[in-house]
C-alpha angles and dihedrals in degrees: 000000000000092000092051092047091048091052095049092044094048092049091050092049092050095048095051133064124233096266094049090052091055095055099082097040094047091046090050092048094049090048090050090050089052091052092048092045092052089051091050092050095047104036104019093241133083091230127025106267119237127219094275093061103038100029130241145133129281118198122192117190145151116252142139092219111116116240092251092059090047090051089052092045096052097033091120089067125067092266112175105170142010122187141160118234110185110299094349136072122222122206119188122199131191124229114309140173123271091254093054091045093053092045093048093047094049092048097049095044091049095048107038140044131234092021118182118189125194120181134185123187120229091239093052088047092055091050088052088052092058094046092049092049092050091049093053093043096045092045091050093049093046090051091050092050091051094047091052092049092050098050103024090201122107105218101045090043090049091049089059093048093049092050092052093047091050091050090056094044092050093045091052091048089052089052088056094049094045093044093240110156125224106258136157087268095052092045087055087050092054089050093049088048089062089057095045091048097050091046095064093036092053091048091053095044093048093050094046098043103033106037127075124236136062115334093230091055092049091052090049092052092046090048093053092055097038096048089049089052095047098044091048090055091044091054091054093047093050090055092047090050093051094046094045094045109033108020092102088069089067096034110028092195090065118091126217109260101219095183093058091039095056092043092051099045092047090050093046092056092040092055093045086055089047091060089057096043097045098044099034107026101031093038093052091050096045094043091051092048093050093047092048091050090047090056091048090052090048092051092050091050092051089048 
């Protein structure tokens, strides 16, 4: 699979000039920005916030009652989601008053068996928001500093940073489209995505700038290794997503593992975006940079 993808991608890169290669990544990036801007204007956040960041209550219980009936039964409370995960049903509520919280807790514990209740206050949720934002910003800044130290040239280093930023923006836009909330798990996925993105970009930049030979051949060699790395990771993530999301269809006693499910699907889409950003965006910038530097050297020799 990776070999076939590499061959098609290499052929595509060779047949198109640098501006043509940038068209699809730029269009995708702008569309992702529009999606995030719409979410920011309508909800006040670039991505829909999960319970950890806005506060709320999650109740897991055992019942034969279908989700639609539970929604109707608890419609007087700020119910945001009801879903079945294996043999258990999970209900998620938004922030509520202490009186509502006590009433809900008493009713659920008196009515159902095997009840598990998890609650996060809105103040604590806002504090987690700030911490998560700082983690993403500091990680990105730290990555950018390391990249500039490694290559010590502005344009190739900037290309790596742009590619990583685009991966995160596109992954966040996908979360909005797929209805995936921002949770501690998806924040971890976005942080991991920075590392995965930089890994392939540094491989490409190192091969192109620090190895002798034709730039097209260096890109091809880097692509062969990079695509193999990325598709191997994607295969593992797809398996993790299937097992964590759908295993209860085979073994009913298993429950859906929402944390692993969200992490894996965000990373899957982020790495798919990374293939585009690394081998189209970064390649076009690096190829243009090397060609421009080569023309400068040629002019100095003629002079």
